[in-house]
Backbone bond lengths (Angstrom), bond angles and torsions (degrees), N, CA, C in turn:
res aa  C-N    CA-C-N  psi(-1)  N-CA   C-N-CA  omega(-1)  CA-C   N-CA-C  phi
1 M - - - 1.457 - - 1.530 110.74 -
2 K 1.349 116.86 -42.12 1.464 120.82 179.22 1.524 110.34 -59.87
3 K 1.353 116.79 -42.77 1.456 120.63 -178.70 1.519 110.37 -65.71
4 I 1.322 117.05 -41.90 1.461 121.12 179.71 1.521 110.33 -63.01
5 L 1.347 116.68 -43.18 1.461 121.34 179.25 1.523 110.76 -61.47
6 S 1.336 116.67 -41.52 1.462 120.15 -179.86 1.511 111.25 -63.17
7 L 1.326 116.68 -41.09 1.461 120.85 179.67 1.524 110.94 -65.75
8 V 1.333 115.87 -41.50 1.465 120.01 179.50 1.523 110.27 -63.82
9 L 1.332 116.44 -44.64 1.452 120.42 179.74 1.516 111.42 -62.77
10 A 1.342 116.19 -40.40 1.460 120.10 178.69 1.519 110.82 -63.27
11 M 1.338 117.19 -40.78 1.456 121.12 178.92 1.523 111.13 -65.15
12 L 1.345 115.91 -39.61 1.460 119.80 177.58 1.517 111.02 -63.60
13 L 1.335 115.26 -42.97 1.457 119.71 179.88 1.518 111.01 -60.83
14 I 1.323 116.93 -48.43 1.462 121.01 -179.44 1.514 110.90 -61.19
15 A 1.332 116.31 -41.86 1.466 119.95 -178.83 1.519 111.12 -61.36
16 V 1.335 116.27 -43.03 1.462 119.58 -178.72 1.518 111.33 -74.28
17 M 1.326 117.03 -38.51 1.457 121.44 -177.89 1.522 111.76 -59.29
18 F 1.319 116.03 -32.90 1.455 118.90 -175.10 1.522 112.84 -107.75
19 A 1.314 116.76 12.74 1.461 119.62 177.91 1.523 109.04 -104.15
20 G 1.292 118.05 109.44 1.451 122.66 177.10 1.521 109.75 -94.69
21 C 1.311 117.09 -170.13 1.455 120.54 -179.66 1.514 111.52 -62.14
22 S 1.332 117.20 -34.13 1.457 120.37 179.89 1.502 111.92 -92.61
23 G 1.340 116.79 -3.15 1.463 120.69 -177.02 1.513 111.51 83.21
24 Q 1.345 118.44 4.75 1.455 120.52 -177.47 1.531 111.89 -124.54
25 T 1.303 118.54 -23.93 1.455 121.19 -176.23 1.524 110.74 -85.92
26 A 1.321 117.36 127.11 1.459 121.64 -178.56 1.520 110.79 -77.70
27 R 1.314 116.37 147.59 1.446 121.42 173.33 1.519 108.58 -69.03
28 E 1.338 116.56 145.66 1.449 120.78 174.84 1.518 108.24 -125.74
29 Y 1.320 116.16 148.67 1.453 121.31 -173.41 1.524 110.63 -127.04
30 K 1.333 114.98 163.74 1.457 120.89 176.42 1.518 109.05 -142.01
31 V 1.321 115.28 152.97 1.462 122.24 175.29 1.520 107.39 -108.74
32 L 1.324 117.39 125.23 1.457 120.98 -179.93 1.526 110.45 -63.84
33 D 1.322 116.56 146.03 1.464 121.05 -179.16 1.521 111.84 -66.11
34 E 1.321 116.89 -37.86 1.463 120.65 179.69 1.528 110.06 -74.42
35 T 1.314 117.38 141.28 1.459 121.60 179.70 1.522 110.70 -115.79
36 L 1.332 115.31 160.12 1.461 120.33 179.40 1.524 112.46 -93.62
37 A 1.344 117.26 -28.92 1.463 119.29 -177.73 1.523 110.84 -166.12
38 D 1.331 115.78 146.84 1.466 122.51 171.03 1.516 107.96 -97.11
39 E 1.341 116.58 141.15 1.463 120.41 -173.92 1.528 111.67 -139.96
40 Q 1.327 114.18 171.42 1.460 122.47 173.97 1.525 108.03 -133.79
41 Y 1.325 117.17 137.62 1.458 121.49 177.15 1.525 110.81 -87.56
42 G 1.332 115.74 143.27 1.453 121.36 175.95 1.514 111.00 -145.45
43 I 1.321 116.68 173.60 1.461 123.27 179.82 1.523 107.65 -109.43
44 G 1.328 117.20 135.34 1.450 121.37 -176.98 1.523 113.08 -107.37
45 F 1.325 115.77 133.17 1.466 122.94 177.01 1.522 108.94 -123.57
46 R 1.330 116.99 166.04 1.458 119.15 174.33 1.533 109.45 -59.12
47 K 1.304 115.74 146.99 1.453 121.17 -173.01 1.533 112.45 -52.98
48 A 1.312 116.45 -38.79 1.464 120.25 -175.86 1.527 114.02 -85.90
49 D 1.335 117.40 -8.78 1.478 120.80 -173.10 1.527 111.50 -85.52
50 C 1.324 115.15 67.33 1.468 119.85 -176.67 1.524 113.05 -73.50
51 S 1.331 117.66 -42.72 1.465 119.48 -176.34 1.527 111.60 -67.29
52 L 1.320 117.69 -35.65 1.464 120.86 177.12 1.523 109.97 -68.34
53 R 1.320 116.08 -45.75 1.466 120.54 177.57 1.518 110.58 -57.77
54 D 1.338 117.05 -44.30 1.459 121.16 -177.17 1.529 111.92 -66.53
55 E 1.323 116.82 -36.73 1.461 119.35 -179.52 1.531 111.10 -67.11
56 V 1.309 116.16 -42.06 1.471 119.76 177.46 1.530 109.62 -64.13
57 Q 1.331 117.01 -43.55 1.467 120.61 179.23 1.518 110.95 -63.42
58 R 1.331 116.50 -41.19 1.471 120.44 179.95 1.529 110.80 -61.62
59 I 1.329 116.11 -42.98 1.464 120.17 -178.78 1.534 110.90 -67.55
60 L 1.323 117.60 -37.80 1.468 120.13 177.19 1.539 110.65 -62.00
61 C 1.327 116.62 -41.45 1.465 120.26 176.41 1.525 110.83 -64.14
62 E 1.318 115.70 -38.76 1.468 121.37 176.89 1.529 110.55 -63.22
63 M 1.332 116.17 -41.92 1.468 121.85 178.80 1.527 111.26 -65.40
64 K 1.332 116.47 -33.95 1.462 119.39 176.20 1.520 110.48 -66.76
65 A 1.328 115.75 -43.57 1.465 120.65 -177.28 1.524 112.87 -64.77
66 D 1.347 116.65 -36.18 1.470 118.39 -177.28 1.532 113.99 -94.59
67 G 1.338 116.74 3.95 1.459 120.39 174.46 1.513 115.82 90.11
68 T 1.333 118.05 -5.57 1.466 120.46 -178.60 1.522 111.68 -65.61
69 L 1.317 116.88 -39.37 1.460 121.56 -179.66 1.530 110.41 -61.45
70 A 1.322 116.13 -46.40 1.465 120.61 179.61 1.520 111.17 -63.43
71 S 1.328 116.98 -37.83 1.463 121.66 -179.65 1.530 111.12 -63.23
72 I 1.338 116.54 -45.25 1.467 120.39 179.42 1.521 110.42 -66.00
73 S 1.336 116.81 -40.75 1.457 120.82 178.89 1.527 111.08 -63.28
74 N 1.320 117.52 -41.51 1.461 121.44 178.53 1.519 111.77 -62.83
75 T 1.324 116.84 -35.14 1.457 120.82 179.19 1.520 110.83 -62.67
76 W 1.326 116.94 -40.33 1.460 121.04 -175.37 1.526 113.95 -91.92
77 F 1.342 117.15 -32.59 1.463 119.82 -172.01 1.525 114.66 -122.08
78 G 1.317 117.13 -5.47 1.459 120.07 179.83 1.515 113.85 77.89
79 A 1.323 117.07 6.32 1.465 122.53 179.18 1.523 108.28 -164.81
80 D 1.326 116.11 164.57 1.462 119.75 175.52 1.523 108.21 -85.72
81 V 1.317 116.33 103.52 1.469 121.59 -177.65 1.527 111.41 -106.28
82 T 1.318 117.82 12.28 1.465 121.30 -176.07 1.520 111.35 -80.08
83 T 1.327 114.60 158.08 1.466 121.01 -178.53 1.529 112.01 -124.85
84 V 1.318 117.47 20.74 1.468 121.38 179.32 1.532 108.86 -60.41
85 P 1.333 118.04 131.79 1.476 119.98 -178.51 1.527 112.23 -66.12
86 D 1.318 115.88 156.42 1.466 120.89 179.95 1.523 111.74 -70.48
87 T 1.325 116.09 -31.72 1.465 120.79 -173.69 1.523 111.14 -113.48
88 F 1.317 115.98 134.42 1.462 121.32 176.43 1.524 109.76 -85.54
89 V 1.326 116.26 127.77 1.463 121.96 177.58 1.524 108.08 -120.30
90 P 1.339 118.30 109.27 1.467 120.44 -178.66 1.517 112.53 -69.27
91 T 1.340 115.40 150.92 1.459 120.58 175.92 1.523 111.49 -107.28
92 A 1.327 116.88 -23.95 1.469 121.17 -177.42 1.524 110.72 -84.67
93 T 1.323 116.40 137.15 1.464 121.08 176.17 1.515 111.24 -100.03
94 E 1.328 116.42 -15.61 1.464 120.87 177.26 1.521 108.73 -152.88
95 D 1.319 116.39 162.97 1.460 121.31 -177.80 1.527 110.11 -72.19
96 D 1.333 116.13 118.84 1.459 120.27 178.72 1.524 111.97 -91.65
97 G 1.324 116.52 -0.83 1.457 120.69 176.88 1.512 115.01 91.44
98 S 1.339 118.22 -10.51 1.469 120.09 -176.08 1.529 112.51 -68.73
99 L 1.318 117.41 -40.92 1.463 120.39 177.57 1.523 110.36 -69.06
100 T 1.325 116.40 -42.08 1.467 120.96 178.49 1.520 110.78 -60.58
101 K 1.319 117.02 -40.45 1.465 121.89 -179.86 1.528 111.25 -61.32
102 V 1.331 116.21 -44.56 1.465 120.50 179.88 1.535 110.23 -65.91
103 K 1.316 116.86 -42.71 1.465 119.73 -178.74 1.523 111.39 -67.44
104 E 1.320 117.08 -38.17 1.465 120.03 177.85 1.524 111.70 -67.79
105 A 1.318 116.61 -35.28 1.465 120.73 177.35 1.524 110.86 -73.57
106 G 1.330 115.71 -24.94 1.456 120.14 178.87 1.514 113.61 76.85
107 K 1.327 116.53 14.48 1.460 119.32 -179.56 1.525 110.92 -149.48
108 F 1.325 114.71 150.25 1.449 123.18 -179.28 1.525 106.50 -123.95
109 I 1.345 116.82 113.35 1.464 121.40 -172.97 1.526 109.86 -94.24
110 L 1.318 114.91 115.52 1.458 122.28 -176.93 1.521 109.98 -102.76
111 G 1.322 116.94 121.14 1.462 121.66 177.98 1.516 110.87 -90.86
112 L 1.331 116.25 136.41 1.464 119.71 -177.57 1.517 112.38 -155.24
113 D 1.321 114.62 160.54 1.458 122.85 166.92 1.521 104.96 -90.07
114 D 1.330 117.88 112.51 1.468 119.97 -173.12 1.525 112.61 -86.19
115 S 1.337 115.95 25.17 1.470 121.78 173.61 1.528 109.15 -126.31
116 F 1.339 116.42 43.79 1.453 121.23 -172.57 1.533 111.21 -131.84
117 P 1.349 116.75 64.67 1.458 119.21 178.81 1.526 111.35 -69.50
118 P 1.338 119.36 146.89 1.462 126.23 2.22 1.527 113.45 -95.87
119 M 1.338 117.98 14.26 1.466 120.60 -175.31 1.522 111.87 -76.12
120 G 1.341 116.30 -44.49 1.462 121.58 177.45 1.507 108.71 -165.91
121 Y 1.332 117.84 118.15 1.459 120.03 -176.55 1.529 110.62 -156.91
122 N 1.331 113.77 160.76 1.460 120.67 -176.92 1.519 110.32 -90.75
123 K 1.317 116.46 121.68 1.457 122.06 177.77 1.521 108.75 -131.67
124 D 1.322 115.63 117.88 1.468 121.79 179.81 1.526 111.45 55.11
125 G 1.337 116.33 38.00 1.451 120.23 176.35 1.514 115.25 83.51
126 E 1.342 117.41 3.90 1.462 121.69 179.36 1.522 109.46 -124.53
127 I 1.329 116.79 136.09 1.455 120.93 178.00 1.531 108.65 -85.28
128 I 1.325 115.91 120.16 1.457 121.60 -179.52 1.526 108.92 -129.01
129 G 1.332 116.77 174.60 1.448 119.82 175.70 1.514 112.68 147.15
130 F 1.320 115.46 170.39 1.460 121.49 179.65 1.523 111.11 -61.14
131 D 1.342 116.43 -49.88 1.466 119.72 179.58 1.524 111.52 -61.95
132 I 1.325 116.34 -34.61 1.467 120.09 -179.87 1.521 110.35 -65.81
133 D 1.336 116.74 -42.49 1.465 119.83 178.88 1.523 111.25 -65.34
134 L 1.335 116.61 -38.32 1.466 119.21 175.65 1.526 110.75 -61.78
135 A 1.332 115.78 -47.72 1.462 120.74 -177.53 1.520 111.92 -63.98
136 K 1.332 116.77 -37.28 1.472 119.96 178.15 1.526 110.74 -60.52
137 E 1.331 116.00 -42.71 1.466 119.41 -179.31 1.527 110.81 -69.61
138 V 1.331 116.80 -38.90 1.468 120.33 177.25 1.525 110.04 -60.82
139 C 1.330 116.51 -45.79 1.466 120.70 -178.86 1.528 111.64 -66.23
140 K 1.307 116.00 -36.28 1.472 120.38 176.84 1.526 110.20 -59.75
141 R 1.319 116.02 -43.14 1.457 120.36 -179.13 1.528 112.24 -75.75
142 M 1.323 117.41 -23.91 1.469 121.40 175.24 1.516 111.28 -82.03
143 G 1.337 116.04 -19.00 1.457 120.30 -179.05 1.508 113.50 79.57
144 V 1.344 116.43 32.20 1.468 120.86 179.57 1.528 109.56 -130.95
145 E 1.327 115.75 165.54 1.461 121.93 178.79 1.527 110.13 -87.32
146 L 1.308 116.46 137.62 1.455 120.77 174.69 1.516 109.34 -85.84
147 V 1.337 116.32 126.12 1.464 122.39 176.45 1.527 107.57 -115.86
148 L 1.328 116.40 123.01 1.459 121.40 -178.76 1.519 109.76 -96.64
149 Q 1.331 116.46 123.28 1.459 121.68 -176.85 1.526 110.81 -122.26
150 P 1.346 117.55 101.07 1.468 119.50 176.14 1.525 110.78 -62.39
151 I 1.333 115.45 140.60 1.461 121.58 179.57 1.524 109.30 -135.87
152 V 1.327 115.84 165.03 1.459 120.66 169.05 1.522 106.03 -77.41
153 W 1.336 117.11 119.22 1.464 120.73 -169.99 1.524 112.80 -58.46
154 A 1.303 117.84 -36.77 1.461 120.81 -179.03 1.525 112.40 -64.92
155 Q 1.338 117.33 -14.60 1.464 121.89 -179.00 1.529 111.64 -108.91
156 N 1.334 117.77 20.77 1.466 119.79 -172.17 1.524 114.21 -61.60
157 V 1.321 117.53 -42.30 1.470 119.44 179.73 1.527 110.78 -66.41
158 S 1.320 117.43 -40.56 1.464 121.60 178.61 1.523 111.08 -61.69
159 E 1.339 116.90 -42.32 1.464 121.31 178.58 1.524 110.35 -63.11
160 L 1.313 116.17 -39.38 1.458 121.33 -179.80 1.521 111.24 -66.68
161 N 1.327 116.30 -50.13 1.459 120.28 -177.15 1.527 112.82 -69.26
162 A 1.335 117.07 -24.67 1.461 120.90 177.69 1.531 111.67 -76.67
163 G 1.324 116.89 -8.97 1.455 120.80 179.67 1.512 114.14 82.76
164 N 1.345 116.83 12.04 1.464 119.93 179.45 1.520 112.21 -75.67
165 I 1.325 116.81 -22.53 1.459 122.83 178.47 1.524 108.79 -137.82
166 D 1.334 116.17 160.22 1.465 120.93 179.15 1.517 112.49 -95.70
167 C 1.328 116.09 -21.39 1.457 119.23 179.39 1.521 109.42 -159.74
168 I 1.328 115.45 165.58 1.468 122.93 170.96 1.522 105.39 -114.00
169 W 1.326 115.85 115.82 1.468 119.93 -173.64 1.523 107.45 -140.70
170 N 1.329 116.32 90.82 1.464 118.46 -173.98 1.530 110.32 -169.23
171 G 1.349 115.35 63.61 1.452 118.07 -178.95 1.511 112.11 57.75
172 M 1.330 116.78 45.76 1.461 121.09 -177.63 1.523 110.23 -92.92
173 T 1.310 115.72 124.51 1.460 121.34 -177.66 1.522 111.71 -76.09
174 I 1.318 115.10 136.79 1.459 121.50 175.26 1.534 108.66 -77.85
175 N 1.330 116.39 126.98 1.463 120.38 173.03 1.528 109.23 -148.73
176 E 1.308 116.96 174.49 1.466 121.10 -175.11 1.527 111.99 -63.32
177 T 1.312 116.99 -41.05 1.464 120.79 -178.76 1.525 110.65 -61.73
178 R 1.322 116.78 -44.89 1.460 120.36 -179.94 1.524 111.54 -71.49
179 A 1.326 117.15 -32.72 1.462 120.42 177.39 1.528 110.85 -65.16
180 E 1.327 116.80 -32.04 1.459 120.68 177.49 1.524 111.48 -75.15
181 A 1.326 116.73 -32.36 1.466 121.22 -175.05 1.515 113.72 -90.64
182 M 1.346 116.79 -22.07 1.465 120.52 -173.67 1.523 111.60 -135.12
183 N 1.320 114.81 166.79 1.458 122.69 170.93 1.529 106.24 -96.77
184 L 1.321 117.62 105.19 1.454 121.70 -171.66 1.525 112.80 -93.85
185 S 1.319 114.88 148.05 1.456 120.86 172.29 1.516 109.36 -74.90
186 E 1.325 116.11 175.60 1.448 120.48 169.25 1.531 108.18 -70.58
187 S 1.314 116.54 161.50 1.461 120.68 176.95 1.523 110.72 -61.10
188 Y 1.335 116.25 138.46 1.471 119.10 175.43 1.526 112.05 -119.58
189 M 1.343 118.36 -5.74 1.460 121.60 177.19 1.522 110.28 -164.59
190 A 1.346 116.30 145.25 1.457 121.45 176.32 1.524 109.94 -92.46
191 N 1.323 115.51 153.05 1.469 120.92 -179.35 1.530 108.48 -151.93
192 R 1.333 115.88 166.82 1.469 121.94 174.87 1.520 108.86 -136.86
193 Q 1.324 116.12 151.88 1.454 120.91 171.95 1.526 107.60 -91.82
194 V 1.331 116.01 123.07 1.459 120.65 -174.52 1.525 110.98 -126.04
195 V 1.316 114.91 171.20 1.461 122.08 177.86 1.528 108.56 -110.87
196 V 1.327 116.48 127.73 1.463 122.83 179.74 1.525 108.85 -110.78
197 A 1.316 116.57 134.04 1.464 122.08 178.15 1.521 109.16 -135.51
198 L 1.310 116.92 164.35 1.458 120.06 171.52 1.527 108.30 -64.27
199 K 1.320 116.58 143.04 1.456 120.79 -177.97 1.529 111.21 -60.83
200 S 1.318 116.82 -30.05 1.463 121.49 -179.51 1.526 113.06 -79.13
201 S 1.321 116.71 -8.33 1.463 121.06 -177.64 1.531 111.15 -71.68
202 P 1.328 117.97 144.60 1.473 121.10 176.18 1.526 112.13 -73.97
203 I 1.314 117.87 -7.83 1.466 121.72 -179.39 1.527 109.42 -69.00
204 S 1.339 116.75 122.79 1.468 120.28 179.47 1.529 112.66 -137.26
205 T 1.324 117.44 -12.06 1.460 121.75 178.87 1.524 109.28 -135.90
206 L 1.317 116.37 166.63 1.462 120.62 177.72 1.528 110.81 -64.00
207 A 1.313 116.83 -30.38 1.469 120.10 179.22 1.530 111.32 -65.29
208 D 1.337 116.41 -26.19 1.463 120.98 -179.61 1.531 112.90 -73.77
209 L 1.329 116.80 -6.54 1.461 120.05 -178.98 1.530 112.71 -78.94
210 A 1.305 116.73 -6.87 1.469 120.59 -179.64 1.524 110.35 -57.70
211 G 1.344 114.86 126.33 1.449 120.72 178.77 1.520 114.49 78.77
212 K 1.312 117.89 5.41 1.460 121.92 -177.43 1.531 111.52 -100.48
213 T 1.358 115.90 168.15 1.460 122.60 177.41 1.519 110.07 -105.67
214 A 1.317 115.92 123.57 1.465 121.83 177.84 1.523 108.96 -105.87
215 V 1.323 116.22 139.47 1.459 122.14 178.53 1.529 108.18 -115.02
216 L 1.315 117.85 137.87 1.451 121.83 -178.89 1.520 111.10 -153.10
217 Q 1.333 115.87 161.16 1.458 121.42 -176.35 1.527 111.41 -79.46
218 A 1.330 115.89 128.75 1.467 121.03 177.59 1.524 110.25 -62.57
219 G 1.314 116.46 138.40 1.458 121.03 177.88 1.510 114.69 79.89
220 S 1.335 117.15 1.97 1.466 121.05 -178.95 1.516 110.33 -94.70
221 T 1.339 116.31 167.87 1.457 118.94 177.89 1.526 111.30 -78.20
222 A 1.318 117.84 -3.79 1.462 119.80 169.43 1.523 108.98 -62.25
223 V 1.341 115.96 -37.07 1.467 121.16 177.17 1.527 109.61 -63.67
224 D 1.332 116.52 -43.30 1.465 120.64 179.50 1.527 111.19 -66.21
225 A 1.337 116.23 -40.63 1.459 120.59 -178.92 1.522 110.79 -63.09
226 L 1.335 115.88 -40.82 1.463 119.81 178.26 1.526 110.68 -67.50
227 A 1.332 116.19 -42.42 1.466 120.31 179.42 1.528 111.41 -63.06
228 G 1.339 115.63 -29.14 1.458 120.36 -179.03 1.513 113.86 -79.90
229 N 1.333 116.37 -7.09 1.458 119.85 178.04 1.522 108.10 -120.69
230 A 1.328 115.31 84.48 1.463 121.21 -173.63 1.520 112.71 -59.90
231 A 1.328 117.03 -35.45 1.463 120.27 -177.94 1.526 110.72 -62.87
232 V 1.332 116.43 -44.22 1.462 120.76 179.35 1.522 110.58 -70.15
233 K 1.340 116.89 -46.91 1.457 120.72 -177.63 1.526 111.53 -60.01
234 D 1.318 116.42 -45.25 1.469 120.38 -177.79 1.521 112.47 -69.01
235 S 1.334 116.44 -23.42 1.465 119.36 -178.31 1.524 112.67 -81.07
236 L 1.341 116.94 -19.07 1.467 120.97 -177.69 1.524 111.47 -69.60
237 A 1.317 115.21 148.71 1.464 119.39 171.65 1.517 109.05 -74.26
238 E 1.354 115.63 -35.74 1.460 120.26 -177.64 1.523 110.11 -163.22
239 A 1.323 115.69 146.43 1.465 122.15 171.58 1.528 106.72 -120.25
240 V 1.316 116.56 114.97 1.465 122.19 -175.23 1.524 109.60 -104.89
241 E 1.324 116.79 124.66 1.459 121.40 178.64 1.529 109.87 -99.24
242 V 1.338 115.86 130.70 1.466 122.06 178.70 1.526 108.68 -123.14
243 E 1.328 116.32 173.12 1.473 119.86 -171.30 1.520 113.34 -68.65
244 N 1.340 117.84 -36.85 1.462 119.69 -177.22 1.520 111.14 -151.95
245 N 1.341 115.28 175.13 1.460 120.54 -176.23 1.519 113.33 -72.40
246 V 1.328 117.73 -24.91 1.463 120.46 175.38 1.524 109.25 -61.54
247 L 1.336 116.37 -47.04 1.457 120.70 177.77 1.532 111.26 -64.98
248 A 1.326 116.70 -36.96 1.457 120.36 179.09 1.525 110.71 -62.07
249 M 1.329 116.99 -45.69 1.463 120.97 179.13 1.523 111.25 -67.96
250 Y 1.305 116.16 -32.10 1.466 120.30 176.04 1.527 110.29 -63.32
251 E 1.328 116.44 -43.27 1.461 120.58 179.13 1.528 110.89 -62.81
252 L 1.320 116.89 -38.42 1.462 120.87 178.40 1.527 110.67 -66.94
253 A 1.318 116.92 -48.72 1.458 120.81 -178.78 1.522 111.76 -64.76
254 N 1.333 115.64 -30.57 1.465 120.82 -178.00 1.527 112.52 -83.00
255 G 1.335 116.43 -8.25 1.452 119.81 177.64 1.509 115.40 85.61
256 T 1.342 117.10 5.80 1.466 119.51 179.06 1.527 111.83 -89.45
257 G 1.322 115.67 -5.33 1.456 121.83 173.44 1.514 108.22 -135.13
258 D 1.332 117.34 148.55 1.465 120.91 -179.30 1.525 112.21 -88.71
259 V 1.344 116.00 -32.36 1.465 121.05 179.72 1.526 108.94 -147.52
260 V 1.330 114.99 163.27 1.459 121.69 171.27 1.519 107.41 -120.83
261 I 1.321 117.05 134.69 1.460 122.07 172.39 1.516 106.72 -101.59
262 M 1.330 116.78 122.22 1.461 119.84 -172.77 1.525 110.82 -158.84
263 D 1.323 115.73 175.56 1.462 121.96 177.23 1.528 109.98 -65.48
264 E 1.324 115.81 135.27 1.461 119.62 -179.68 1.522 111.60 -60.75
265 I 1.326 117.12 -39.76 1.460 120.87 -179.23 1.523 110.83 -58.07
266 V 1.322 116.04 -42.94 1.463 120.65 179.33 1.522 110.55 -69.08
267 A 1.333 116.48 -44.09 1.461 121.09 -179.09 1.520 111.71 -60.17
268 R 1.319 116.42 -46.72 1.466 120.56 -179.82 1.522 111.12 -62.69
269 Y 1.319 115.98 -36.43 1.463 119.63 -179.82 1.527 110.29 -63.40
270 Y 1.329 116.99 -47.83 1.460 119.90 178.70 1.524 111.14 -56.49
271 I 1.328 115.21 -49.12 1.456 120.32 -175.08 1.527 111.91 -66.81
272 E 1.322 116.93 -43.54 1.456 121.11 -176.65 1.522 113.38 -73.19
273 H 1.343 117.44 -15.71 1.458 120.51 -177.81 1.527 112.93 -111.65
274 L 1.324 117.37 20.27 1.456 119.98 -179.80 1.519 111.97 -61.12
275 T 1.339 117.13 -43.19 1.465 120.52 -179.65 1.520 111.02 -62.41
276 E 1.313 115.58 -44.40 1.462 120.85 178.74 1.525 110.83 -60.99
277 L 1.334 116.98 -43.95 1.459 121.15 179.62 1.529 111.72 -67.10
278 E 1.331 114.71 -36.81 1.469 119.13 179.41 1.525 110.77 -64.97
279 D 1.345 116.21 -43.59 1.463 120.30 178.62 1.517 110.69 -62.69
280 A 1.362 116.14 -40.12 1.465 120.07 -179.98 1.522 110.21 -65.32
281 A 1.360 115.92 -38.11 1.461 119.82 -179.71 1.527 110.94 -67.11
282 K 1.346 117.01 -38.20 1.461 120.39 180.00 1.514 111.73 -67.51
283 N 1.333 115.65 -32.48 1.467 120.29 -179.76 1.508 111.69 -83.06
C-alpha cells in the first residue's frame, strides 16, 4: 500500500508540475539565495548498536579510499560532494552483538522515506537513489542482503527502537535531538535548508515570506530550521506540515502553498530534472 501511495503521489506531482494555464506550459521553480540552516547528513543506528555502526562507518571510509564513494557521487551529482572522513575511528571497545546479529540474519534493514529524491525514492516500482547505491555497496562488502523498508519519517526513531529496521539512512540531518536518540555515523554529505517558490512568484528573499503559507515535511529538520528562525516563522500566515516532500511540492504547484521549505539537495534535484520528468510523463 505504501508503494502504491508513493507512485500515485508522484504521478499527481508530475501532472501538476507540468500543467500550466493552457495545459501546455510547465511549472518552473526557484531556490531563494538566503538559507535557513546549514546541515550535515548522517546515518542513524540504535543507541547501543556500536559495532554495527562502526562497521558501516569503516566500510564508507574504505570506499572513500578506493574511489568507490567518489564514483557513486559523480553518478548522482556530477562531482564528489561527500564528506566521509579519511580515517576511521571506532567507537566500540567490545562486540555488542549488533553486527553479529545482522550478519547471522544475512540482511541489513534500511529504513527510509521513499519519497526523497535523489537520496532514496520510488521510481517505476523500484526504490533507487544515492543513499541506496551507497548502502548496496556497504552490504556487498559486509556480505549481507540490503532490505529497504519505507517508513513514516516522523516515526523514524520509534521504528528504529522497535527493531523494525537496523538503521535510518535517507538524507537524515545530524542534530542534537537525533544524537541523543541514536548512535550516529560521521557526516557523509553537507546540506542546507532552503526555500523553494514558483519562478513566477515575487518572493525572492526571506523577508518576502511575510503573510505567506509555507509547506514542509513533518518530522524533518525543515521544521527545526523554521523554528530556529523566529523572525521568519512569526511572519508567516501559516506553516503546513505534510507527510513528505512530494506532497509539499504538490501543494506548491497546486497553489495551496506559497513556498516549500526543504533540503537543498532534494530541491535542486526536482528543478534540474524537470525535463526528464516531463518526458517520462509524456511517454
